[in-house]
Every structure is written in structure tokens, then in C-alpha cells.
C-alpha positions as CSV (number, residue, x, y, z in Angstrom):
1,X,100.5,50.8,28.8
2,X,100.0,48.5,26.2
3,X,100.3,44.5,26.8
4,X,101.5,42.5,24.3
5,X,101.6,38.8,23.6
6,X,102.8,37.2,20.0
7,X,102.8,33.7,19.2
8,X,104.0,32.4,15.8
9,X,102.8,28.9,14.6
10,X,105.5,27.4,12.6
11,X,103.3,24.0,12.1
12,X,101.3,23.8,8.6
13,X,97.5,23.8,9.9
14,X,95.2,22.4,7.3
15,X,91.9,23.3,9.6
16,X,89.2,22.9,7.0
17,X,88.1,23.0,3.4
18,X,86.2,26.3,3.0
19,X,82.6,26.9,1.7
20,X,83.8,29.5,-0.5
21,X,86.9,29.2,-2.6
22,X,89.6,31.5,-0.8
23,X,92.5,32.9,-3.3
24,X,96.3,31.7,-2.5
25,X,97.7,34.2,-0.4
26,X,97.9,36.1,3.1
27,X,95.0,37.3,4.7
28,X,95.2,39.8,7.6
29,X,92.2,40.2,10.0
30,X,91.9,42.8,13.0
31,X,89.6,41.6,16.0
32,X,88.8,44.5,18.7
33,X,86.5,43.4,21.7
34,X,85.0,44.8,24.3
35,X,82.8,43.4,27.5
36,X,81.3,44.5,30.4
37,X,80.8,48.4,29.2
38,X,77.9,48.5,31.9
39,X,76.6,51.4,30.2
40,X,79.2,53.6,30.0
41,X,77.9,55.3,26.8
42,X,78.5,59.1,27.7
43,X,81.9,60.6,28.8
44,X,80.1,63.1,31.1
45,X,79.7,62.6,34.5
46,X,76.1,64.7,34.4
47,X,77.3,66.6,37.2
48,X,79.9,69.5,36.7
49,X,82.6,69.0,34.1
50,X,83.9,65.5,34.8
51,X,85.1,63.5,32.0
52,X,84.8,59.5,32.3
53,X,85.6,56.6,30.0
54,X,82.8,55.8,27.3
55,X,81.8,54.4,23.8
56,X,82.5,58.1,22.8
57,X,86.5,57.4,23.6
58,X,86.0,53.8,22.6
59,X,84.7,54.7,18.7
60,X,87.6,57.3,18.5
61,X,89.9,54.2,19.2
62,X,88.1,51.9,16.9
63,X,88.1,54.7,13.8
64,X,91.5,54.9,14.3
65,X,92.3,51.1,14.0
66,X,89.8,51.0,10.7
67,X,91.2,54.1,9.0
68,X,94.7,52.1,9.6
69,X,93.7,48.7,8.5
70,X,90.5,49.2,6.3
71,X,86.9,48.8,7.8
72,X,86.5,45.6,6.2
73,X,89.4,44.1,7.4
74,X,88.7,44.7,11.2
75,X,86.0,42.7,13.4
76,X,84.6,44.1,16.3
77,X,82.4,42.3,19.2
78,X,81.0,42.9,22.4
79,X,80.8,39.7,25.1
80,X,78.2,41.3,27.0
81,X,76.6,43.8,30.0
82,X,75.8,46.4,28.2
83,X,72.0,47.4,29.5
84,X,73.3,48.2,33.3
85,X,75.2,49.9,35.1
86,X,74.7,53.8,34.5
87,X,71.8,56.2,34.8
88,X,71.4,56.3,30.8
89,X,70.6,52.6,31.0
90,X,67.8,53.0,33.8
91,X,66.3,55.7,31.9
92,X,66.1,53.8,28.6
93,X,65.3,50.8,30.5
94,X,62.4,52.0,32.6
95,X,62.3,55.7,32.3
96,X,61.5,56.6,28.7
97,X,60.3,53.2,27.0
98,X,58.7,55.1,23.8
99,X,62.1,57.1,22.3
100,X,64.0,53.9,20.6
101,X,66.4,52.2,22.8
102,X,69.7,54.1,22.5
103,X,71.8,50.8,23.0
104,X,70.8,49.4,19.7
105,X,71.6,52.8,18.0
106,X,74.8,53.0,19.9
107,X,75.6,49.8,18.6
108,X,74.7,50.2,14.8
109,X,76.4,53.5,14.9
110,X,79.9,52.1,16.0
111,X,79.0,49.4,13.5
112,X,79.7,46.3,15.6
113,X,79.9,42.8,14.1
114,X,78.3,40.8,16.8
115,X,76.9,41.2,21.1
116,X,76.6,38.3,23.5
117,X,74.1,38.3,25.9
118,X,75.4,39.3,29.4
119,X,73.7,38.4,33.1
120,X,73.0,41.9,33.7
121,X,71.4,42.3,30.3
122,X,69.2,39.5,31.7
123,X,68.3,41.2,35.1
124,X,66.6,44.3,33.0
125,X,63.6,41.7,32.5
126,X,61.5,40.6,29.6
127,X,60.4,43.8,28.9
128,X,63.6,45.3,28.4
129,X,65.5,43.1,26.7
130,X,63.0,41.6,24.4
131,X,62.4,45.5,23.3
132,X,66.3,45.8,22.8
133,X,66.6,42.6,20.9
134,X,63.9,43.7,18.4
135,X,65.7,46.5,17.3
136,X,69.0,45.0,16.9
137,X,67.6,42.6,15.0
138,X,66.6,45.4,12.7
139,X,69.9,46.9,12.9
140,X,71.2,43.5,12.1
141,X,73.6,42.5,15.3
142,X,71.2,40.9,17.4
143,X,71.9,39.3,20.8
144,X,73.8,35.8,20.4
145,X,72.7,33.3,23.2
146,X,73.4,29.6,22.1
147,X,73.0,28.5,25.8
148,X,69.7,30.1,26.7
149,X,67.4,27.5,25.7
150,X,63.5,28.2,25.4
151,X,61.4,25.5,27.6
152,X,58.9,25.3,24.8
153,X,60.4,24.0,21.8
154,X,64.3,23.4,23.1
155,X,65.8,26.0,20.8
156,X,68.2,29.1,21.6
157,X,66.1,31.7,22.8
158,X,68.5,34.3,21.0
159,X,70.3,33.3,17.8
160,X,73.5,30.9,18.0
161,X,75.8,32.4,16.0
162,X,76.0,35.1,13.2
163,X,78.1,34.9,9.9
164,X,80.4,38.0,9.0
165,X,82.7,39.1,6.0
166,X,86.1,40.5,6.8
167,X,89.1,40.7,5.0
168,X,88.0,38.1,2.7
169,X,87.1,35.4,5.1
170,X,84.2,34.1,6.3
171,X,84.1,34.1,10.1
172,X,81.0,32.7,12.3
173,X,80.7,34.1,15.4
174,X,79.1,32.2,18.1
175,X,77.5,34.0,21.3
176,X,77.1,32.2,25.2
177,X,75.4,33.7,28.0
178,X,76.7,32.9,31.4
179,X,75.7,29.3,32.5
180,X,74.9,30.3,36.2
181,X,72.3,33.1,35.7
182,X,69.8,31.0,38.3
183,X,72.5,32.2,40.9
184,X,72.4,35.7,40.2
185,X,68.4,36.4,39.3
186,X,65.0,35.4,40.1
187,X,63.1,33.5,37.3
188,X,60.9,35.9,36.7
189,X,63.5,38.0,34.8
190,X,64.7,34.7,32.7
191,X,61.3,32.9,32.6
192,X,60.4,30.6,29.7
193,X,64.0,29.8,29.3
194,X,66.9,28.1,31.0
195,X,70.6,28.2,30.7
196,X,73.3,25.4,29.9
197,X,76.8,24.9,30.7
198,X,78.8,26.9,27.8
199,X,81.8,24.4,28.0
200,X,79.5,21.2,27.9
201,X,77.8,22.0,24.6
202,X,80.2,24.5,22.7
203,X,81.9,21.5,20.9
204,X,78.9,20.4,19.3
205,X,77.6,23.9,18.4
206,X,81.1,24.6,16.9
207,X,81.1,21.2,14.8
208,X,77.8,22.3,13.7
209,X,78.7,25.6,12.4
210,X,82.0,24.2,10.9
211,X,80.0,21.6,8.9
212,X,76.9,24.1,8.0
213,X,78.6,27.0,7.0
214,X,82.3,26.1,6.4
215,X,83.8,29.3,7.8
216,X,87.3,30.2,7.8
217,X,87.8,31.9,11.4
218,X,85.6,30.9,14.1
219,X,85.0,33.2,17.0
220,X,83.3,32.3,20.4
221,X,82.1,35.4,22.5
222,X,81.3,33.9,26.1
223,X,79.7,36.2,28.8
224,X,81.8,34.2,31.0
225,X,84.8,34.6,33.5
226,X,88.3,33.8,32.4
227,X,88.8,31.4,35.1
228,X,91.3,28.7,36.0
229,X,90.3,26.1,33.0
230,X,89.5,23.4,36.1
231,X,86.0,23.1,34.4
232,X,84.4,23.7,38.0
233,X,83.0,27.3,38.3
234,X,80.0,27.5,35.9
235,X,80.7,31.2,36.0
236,X,83.7,30.9,34.9
237,X,84.0,28.9,31.5
238,X,86.1,31.0,29.0
239,X,89.3,29.0,30.1
240,X,87.7,25.7,29.8
241,X,86.5,26.6,26.3
242,X,90.1,28.1,25.2
243,X,91.7,25.2,26.6
244,X,89.4,22.4,25.0
245,X,87.3,23.2,22.1
246,X,88.7,22.4,18.8
247,X,88.2,24.8,15.7
248,X,87.6,27.9,17.5
249,X,90.1,30.5,16.7
250,X,89.1,33.4,19.4
251,X,87.8,33.5,22.5
252,X,86.2,36.3,23.8
253,X,85.1,36.7,27.3
254,X,83.9,38.7,30.3
255,X,81.9,39.3,33.4
256,X,85.0,38.9,36.2
257,X,86.0,43.1,34.8
258,X,89.6,41.5,35.0
259,X,91.8,42.3,31.6
260,X,93.4,39.3,30.2
261,X,95.1,38.2,27.2
262,X,96.6,35.6,25.7
263,X,97.9,34.1,22.5
264,X,98.6,30.7,21.5
265,X,99.7,28.3,18.3
266,X,96.1,27.9,17.4
267,X,94.0,30.3,19.2
268,X,93.8,33.6,21.2
269,X,91.6,34.9,24.0
270,X,90.7,38.6,24.8
271,X,89.0,39.9,28.0
272,X,89.1,43.8,28.1
273,X,88.2,44.2,31.6
274,X,85.1,46.5,32.2
275,X,83.6,50.3,32.3
276,X,85.3,50.7,28.8
277,X,88.8,51.2,30.2
278,X,90.7,48.8,27.6
279,X,89.7,47.4,24.2
280,X,90.7,44.2,23.7
281,X,92.9,44.2,20.2
282,X,93.9,40.7,18.2
283,X,95.7,40.5,14.8
284,X,95.0,37.0,12.9
285,X,97.2,36.2,9.7
286,X,96.4,33.5,7.6
287,X,98.3,31.8,4.6
288,X,96.3,30.1,1.9
289,X,97.8,27.7,-0.2
290,X,96.1,25.9,-3.4
291,X,92.8,27.4,-1.6
292,X,93.6,25.7,1.8
293,X,94.5,28.0,4.9
294,X,97.7,26.4,5.9
295,X,99.1,28.5,8.7
296,X,97.5,30.7,11.1
297,X,99.4,33.2,13.6
298,X,97.7,35.2,16.4
299,X,98.5,38.3,18.6
300,X,96.6,39.5,21.6
301,X,96.8,43.0,23.3
302,X,95.0,45.0,25.9
303,X,94.7,48.9,24.4
304,X,93.8,51.2,27.4
305,X,91.6,54.1,26.3
306,X,92.1,57.6,27.2
307,X,88.7,59.3,28.3
308,X,89.5,62.7,26.9
309,X,90.0,61.2,23.5
310,X,86.4,61.0,22.6
311,X,84.8,61.0,19.5
312,X,83.1,64.6,19.0
313,X,81.0,63.6,16.2
314,X,79.6,60.9,18.0
315,X,79.3,62.9,21.2
316,X,77.2,65.6,18.9
317,X,75.0,62.9,17.1
318,X,73.5,61.5,20.7
319,X,73.7,64.7,22.3
320,X,69.6,65.2,22.5
321,X,70.0,61.4,24.6
322,X,72.5,62.7,26.8
323,X,70.6,65.9,27.6
324,X,67.3,63.6,28.3
325,X,69.3,61.8,30.8
326,X,71.1,64.6,32.1
327,X,67.6,66.2,33.0
328,X,66.2,63.3,34.4
329,X,69.7,62.4,36.4
330,X,69.8,65.8,37.9
331,X,66.1,65.9,39.3
332,X,65.5,66.5,42.9
333,X,64.2,63.7,44.8
334,X,64.4,64.5,48.5
335,X,67.0,65.7,51.7
336,X,69.6,63.7,53.3
337,X,70.5,64.8,56.7
338,X,73.9,62.8,57.4
339,X,76.6,61.7,55.2
340,X,76.5,58.3,53.4
341,X,79.6,56.5,53.5
342,X,79.6,52.5,52.6
343,X,83.4,52.4,53.9
344,X,81.8,52.9,57.2
345,X,79.7,49.6,57.1
346,X,82.9,47.5,56.8
347,X,83.9,48.2,61.0
348,X,80.5,48.6,62.2
349,X,76.9,49.8,62.0
350,X,76.5,52.5,59.5
351,X,74.1,55.0,58.0
352,X,74.3,53.7,54.9
353,X,73.3,50.0,55.7
354,X,70.8,51.3,57.9
355,X,69.0,52.6,55.2
356,X,69.0,49.7,53.1
357,X,67.9,47.5,56.0
358,X,65.2,50.1,57.0
359,X,64.0,50.1,53.4
360,X,63.6,46.3,53.6
361,X,62.7,45.6,56.8
362,X,59.5,48.2,56.5
363,X,58.1,46.1,53.8
364,X,55.4,43.7,54.8
365,X,55.8,40.7,56.2
366,X,59.2,41.1,56.9
367,X,60.8,41.0,60.2
368,X,64.6,41.1,59.7
369,X,66.8,41.9,56.8
370,X,69.9,41.0,55.2
371,X,72.0,44.1,53.2
372,X,75.4,44.6,52.2
373,X,77.7,47.6,51.1
374,X,77.2,47.6,47.3
375,X,79.2,50.3,46.7
376,X,82.8,49.9,48.0
377,X,83.8,53.2,48.6
378,X,80.8,55.2,47.9
379,X,79.7,58.6,49.3
380,X,76.6,60.5,49.4
381,X,76.9,63.9,50.7
382,X,74.0,65.7,53.1
383,X,71.7,67.7,51.4
384,X,69.3,67.8,48.5
385,X,69.2,64.5,46.8
386,X,69.1,64.1,43.0
387,X,68.0,61.0,41.1
388,X,71.9,60.3,40.2
389,X,72.8,59.9,44.2
390,X,70.2,56.9,44.3
391,X,72.6,55.1,42.0
392,X,75.4,55.7,44.4
393,X,73.4,54.4,47.1
394,X,71.7,51.6,45.3
395,X,73.8,50.5,42.0
396,X,72.1,47.6,41.2
397,X,68.8,46.4,39.8
398,X,68.1,43.7,42.6
399,X,64.5,42.9,43.6
400,X,63.5,42.7,47.3
401,X,62.1,38.8,48.4
402,X,61.0,38.0,51.6
403,X,61.7,34.8,52.7
404,X,61.2,32.0,55.7
405,X,64.8,31.4,57.7
406,X,64.8,29.8,61.2
407,X,66.4,31.5,63.9
408,X,69.4,29.1,63.6
409,X,69.6,29.4,60.2
410,X,70.1,33.2,60.4
411,X,72.6,32.8,63.2
412,X,74.4,30.5,60.4
413,X,73.8,32.8,57.6
414,X,75.8,35.6,60.2
415,X,78.8,33.3,60.6
416,X,79.2,32.6,56.9
417,X,79.3,36.6,55.9
418,X,81.3,37.5,58.4
419,X,83.7,34.8,57.7
420,X,84.1,36.5,54.6
421,X,84.7,39.7,56.1
422,X,86.8,39.0,59.2
423,X,89.6,37.0,60.5
424,X,90.2,35.9,63.9
425,X,92.5,37.5,65.9
426,X,94.3,37.4,69.6
427,X,95.7,40.8,69.9
428,X,97.3,44.2,68.6
429,X,99.3,43.7,65.4
430,X,97.0,41.8,63.2
431,X,94.4,42.4,61.0
432,X,90.3,42.0,62.1
433,X,89.5,42.8,58.3
434,X,90.1,40.1,56.0
435,X,92.6,42.1,53.9
436,X,95.5,41.4,51.6
437,X,98.3,43.4,49.7
438,X,97.7,42.8,46.1
439,X,97.1,44.3,42.7
440,X,93.4,45.5,41.9
441,X,93.1,43.7,38.9
442,X,90.6,45.9,37.3
443,X,92.7,49.2,38.2
444,X,95.5,47.5,38.1
445,X,96.9,49.8,41.0
446,X,98.6,48.1,44.0
447,X,97.6,48.4,47.4
448,X,95.3,46.7,49.9
449,X,92.3,45.1,49.1
450,X,89.3,42.8,50.5
451,X,90.3,39.0,50.1
452,X,86.2,38.7,48.9
453,X,83.9,40.8,47.8
454,X,82.6,43.4,50.1
455,X,79.1,43.2,48.2
456,X,79.1,39.8,50.3
457,X,79.5,41.5,53.7
458,X,75.8,41.0,54.9
459,X,74.5,42.4,58.3
460,X,71.3,41.5,59.8
461,X,68.6,44.1,61.1
462,X,65.9,43.2,63.4
463,X,67.9,41.9,66.2
464,X,70.8,42.5,68.6
465,X,73.8,41.1,68.3
466,X,77.6,40.9,68.8
467,X,80.4,39.3,66.7
468,X,83.6,38.5,68.5
469,X,86.5,39.2,66.4
470,X,88.8,36.5,68.6
471,X,86.6,33.4,68.6
472,X,86.7,31.2,65.1
473,X,83.7,30.9,62.8
474,X,80.7,29.4,64.2
475,X,81.2,31.0,67.4
476,X,81.5,34.7,66.8
477,X,77.8,35.6,66.5
478,X,75.8,36.2,69.4
479,X,72.2,37.0,69.3
480,X,71.3,38.9,72.9
481,X,67.3,39.7,71.0
482,X,65.1,40.9,68.7
483,X,65.2,44.7,67.9
484,X,62.1,45.7,70.3
485,X,63.5,43.3,73.4
486,X,61.5,40.3,73.0
487,X,63.6,36.8,72.7
488,X,65.2,35.6,70.0
489,X,64.0,32.1,69.0
490,X,66.6,29.8,67.4
491,X,63.6,27.3,66.2
492,X,61.2,29.8,65.3
493,X,60.9,31.0,61.5
494,X,61.2,34.5,60.9
495,X,59.9,36.4,57.7
496,X,63.7,37.7,56.4
497,X,64.0,40.5,53.5
498,X,66.7,39.4,51.1
499,X,68.0,40.8,47.7
500,X,66.9,38.8,44.6
501,X,70.6,38.4,44.1
502,X,70.9,36.7,47.1
503,X,67.6,34.7,46.9
504,X,69.0,33.2,43.8
505,X,72.1,31.9,45.5
506,X,74.5,35.0,44.7
507,X,77.5,35.0,47.0
508,X,76.4,31.4,48.4
509,X,75.8,32.2,51.4
510,X,72.4,31.0,51.7
511,X,73.8,28.0,50.1
512,X,76.5,28.1,52.8
513,X,73.8,28.0,55.4
514,X,72.2,24.8,54.3
515,X,69.5,26.7,52.1
516,X,68.8,25.3,48.7
517,X,68.2,28.5,46.6
518,X,67.2,26.0,44.0
519,X,64.0,25.4,45.7
520,X,63.8,29.2,47.1
521,X,60.0,29.9,45.6
522,X,59.1,27.2,48.5
523,X,60.6,30.0,50.8
524,X,59.3,33.3,49.5
525,X,56.4,34.7,50.8
526,X,56.5,38.1,49.0
527,X,58.2,39.9,46.5
528,X,58.8,43.7,45.9
529,X,60.3,45.6,43.0
530,X,63.7,47.3,42.4
531,X,65.2,48.1,45.8
532,X,66.3,51.7,44.3
533,X,62.4,52.2,43.2
534,X,61.5,51.1,46.8
535,X,64.0,53.9,48.1
536,X,62.8,56.5,45.3
537,X,59.1,55.8,46.7
538,X,60.4,56.1,50.4
539,X,61.4,59.6,49.4
540,X,58.5,60.7,47.9
541,X,56.5,59.8,50.7
542,X,58.8,61.2,53.4
543,X,60.9,63.8,51.7
544,X,63.8,63.2,53.9
545,X,66.3,60.5,54.8
546,X,67.1,61.0,58.9
547,X,69.6,58.8,60.6
548,X,67.2,58.8,63.7
549,X,64.6,57.2,61.6
550,X,66.8,54.7,59.6
551,X,68.6,53.8,62.1
552,X,66.0,53.6,65.0
553,X,67.3,50.3,66.9
554,X,64.0,49.2,68.4
555,X,63.3,48.4,64.4
556,X,66.8,47.8,62.7
557,X,68.1,46.4,66.3
558,X,72.2,46.8,66.7
559,X,75.2,44.7,66.2
560,X,79.1,45.6,67.0
561,X,82.6,43.9,66.9
562,X,83.8,42.7,70.4
563,X,85.8,42.9,72.5
564,X,85.9,46.9,71.8
565,X,89.0,47.6,73.3
566,X,90.8,45.0,71.1
567,X,88.8,45.3,67.9
568,X,87.8,49.2,67.5
569,X,91.6,50.2,66.7
570,X,92.7,47.3,64.7
571,X,89.5,48.0,62.8
572,X,90.4,51.9,62.6
573,X,93.9,50.5,61.1
574,X,92.4,48.4,58.5
575,X,90.6,50.8,57.0
576,X,93.2,53.5,56.6
577,X,95.1,50.6,55.0
578,X,92.3,50.3,52.7
579,X,91.4,54.0,52.0
580,X,94.0,56.0,53.4
581,X,93.7,58.1,56.7
């Protein structure tokens, strides 16, 4: 599949006088973009002979473009979220911290020109991204983040922009971090800085760079979703930038994992999706008369990558790194005595979510636990577990917080969560799960999908409760008791285990409950490391994951959808629409 949009500008645009003297004639620049690669660096699945999309396949395509168009005529940029998502990133972030981090070496090998900083890059913490930045600086391709502002001096934590010479043109590449970091991550991982709105400051930055550098081409690389351009969502500012900022030729964006391209008369936008599925492809032609640029035209495309067409030279170059990650990935860590399926969590209690709850509620001083299925359709078979399985069970680097919530807030939180998850029904022939027929924008396959993200479908452990599918929001959840049979008190304050993502406002569920996540520190009573590490420690201590232990109702309690005779067959049918029979 090749999606192509072409726009020809017939107007003569005298944009600005260049800082260097351009010769009269025609100039052609190719722009290649990636984003949200999420550490899909190697083409192997580590287990068996499976092949996956990777930077190896990406480099195969990029080299072909450079061969056809000329290396010096191709600009290659990335819009962030590079350091999280695969075992390889975890290994070089936290396990082998002596060997030079592989990411800067990959970027240098592929000869990237510029990289924006993504929220999942921030998630790794100062020790990781500061170390990576030092090596990226040595390679000449630092993270860019104009709107990540140091608290001590008001300057950008990472550089605002980088100048690049391609196709005989002076190109200014400005980089921006997602503005809504505080809604995703605890302050400990981004201490010493704050994040400003991209749309609120980029015009000033562009004007500064135009005046200072006199570039011929300006590229804004923003780790922000495409969005709708209505200026209301701090996580989705790319279309706002595209619509309003003057002097920017290319907007390269990401974060939402939704491939999208658009070309207009005076600019173009590229969002290549995620996980090395596509490369954003742009073509820019400039006409120069009397030393001035008088016309620009733009093309924008999405190029799907073939996982099987991987660069063999690059693969061999990084073979030692791959073998180190593979050995780490395949190490045995314990035994699983039941199958874990995340899909089970959508229709009731499941061993998968029970495990997460048990890991969290066991941490002092937690009395309750809030957790959701974090893999949309993950499965881990019973038997010997290897470290690779822990990424299926817990794919993110979320830390564990214990915060205070009243019983009433817990109930209101559950009402908000189930409202993302289910809808009110009156009889057979309806859907309990809030699902809709639509195309998956990430895979571009048609089928049924949840209307909201399934990682927002939180349940609570430590209490016994029911969720009535015939009632509207606000009347669905009824708590009968604590897990041990004692009374549940709406007025009492409880210690509740939550992820750092949730505590920071992720999913807006706490905010909907009336809890100000900007002041969450006032409620935090304990902090623990990444939940995947807690799982690893649990296996080292106990050796096995047993369903009777992790699902002990005296510890985690119970919940179910009611009335069961109505809800159960509908839920089974809904699940079949989502995943097949």
C-alpha cells in the first residue's frame, strides 16, 4: 500500500532571504520520518524463527532511497518514543549499563539527522536519558526538546534545534516534547524541568531561528498526536502547529500511533504511525530565482515496510548486541501454573489482572489496588517463564504508588472506569462492552474495537462489589464489603496502590473522580520501583505464580457483572466480535 498526497503551489512565494547565497535553479529534498519505534530495533522475536518489523527493515528501505536520490539529498528525522517497548531497550536501559547504549549507536549507524524526545523516553528516567543524550551528542544527533524547560535557568533541557545541510539547502530542525508529560509520568523521572505547550511557543521559536540562522527549510519535529487542530488537547498539538505556525515547511509528529499524512500549498505533515510499520516519505521541490526561493511544492506519502526485507549488513553489525539481549530474554525466571489471557479481563475477574492486583496490594501500606489489562490481547502459557514473558504480562515501565482515597472516591473512580468499559443494556441483542465497528488506525484492519483504550479499564482489588449492566453511570457499582468480610466505609480513607501513570493523571480517571493529580504528592504515602521489577522479585522469592494464591478472595476480594443471566451471554458474544470465537 502506498498512500500519496500531492499539492502543487502555483503562487510565487518569496519566503525569506537566505543566509547563504542559493544559486538559481531547482532543488529537490527528500524527507524521511519515523516515530514511536518503541525499540523495535531487532528483526527477531527472540523465540523461534519469527521475524518482526525492525530498524533493520527500515534501514533497508532508507538505503534504497538514499541510493536513488543521493545521500546528501535525503533528510532523516525521528519524532520520539525510542527507548521503551522491547526487551532490548529494557536490557540497555537498566541491565547492561556499562556497554555503550545501543540506541545512539543505531542512530549513528543509520545516519539520522535529528531526533525529538518522546514521553516514553522521559519515562526511562534521568539516569537513562541523560546517559543516552551524552552519546547522541557525541554522534552529532542529540535529542531535541525546545519546550522542556529547566527550572533553574529557564533554558531548554535539551537543544531547541539543529542545523542540517541537505540538497544544497540550509535546514533548521526544531524538536519538541509532548506538553502533557505530567499527566503520564511522576515528577521524579523529569525532575528539574517543566514542559510548555508546543503551540504556545513554537511561533516564537521559529521566528528566532529564521532570524538567527536564515534557513531555507524549517522542519518541526513534535512528539505530539496529530489531533484535530482545535487547540484543546495538550497531548495532540501537531495539527495546531500545522494550521497556525508560519514559516514551517514540514511538521513531523507522533505519539498517537496513527499513520497520517497531509500536504498543502505551503507545508506538509508526516506521522508514520508506530513500531516500524511505515516510513513517512516526503518530497519537496524549491525554485530559486535571483537568489530567492519563489516557489515550493510538497508531496507526502506513507511507505509500508516489509519485515522480511532487513538489512543483512546492519544485522551482522549489531549481532553481538542482539545475542546479549536474547540471552537475557531467554533466562528462566519462574513457573506459571495457569494461563494468563488479558482478554479474559474484559468480562470479569481474570488470573492476569489478579496477578497485577496481588503484586500491588501486597506492598505496604496498600489496602486496595487499582489495575487494568495493559496488553490488549496478550497470552502467557503455563509452564516455565522466561524474562520475555514478563514483557507480555507487564509491558510498561510504570512505577507503583500508594495514595490515599476515601471509600466514596474509590466508588466514584470505579463508576468512571466502568463507564469507559461498558454501556447500559435492557435486554438481549445489545452490547454490554462499549465496542464499535471501525478500522484499527494502527493496523489499518477492519473489525470491532473498544471505543476507549482497554488500559483504562480499571478494577479494584481488596473489596467485594458488583457492576450492574442495566444501570447508568453513578448507580452501577455496589460494594458489599472489604475482601476479609469487614465493612467498607465510604467515609474512611484507604491506602490504594496505583501506577505512576494513573497517579500522574493518565487516563483522567482520578481527575474525573475529583482528585487533583497536580497535587497528587499530597496523597502519596509510598513509592515503589517499576511493577515489572516487583513481578520479577515476586518470582525470585516464590518461584511460582499460582492462581489460588494470586486470586485469594480474602486478599483481593471479588467483583462481577450483574445480573449474570443477562450479562454473561452478551459479554461472551461481545468478546467473540473482538477476538473471534
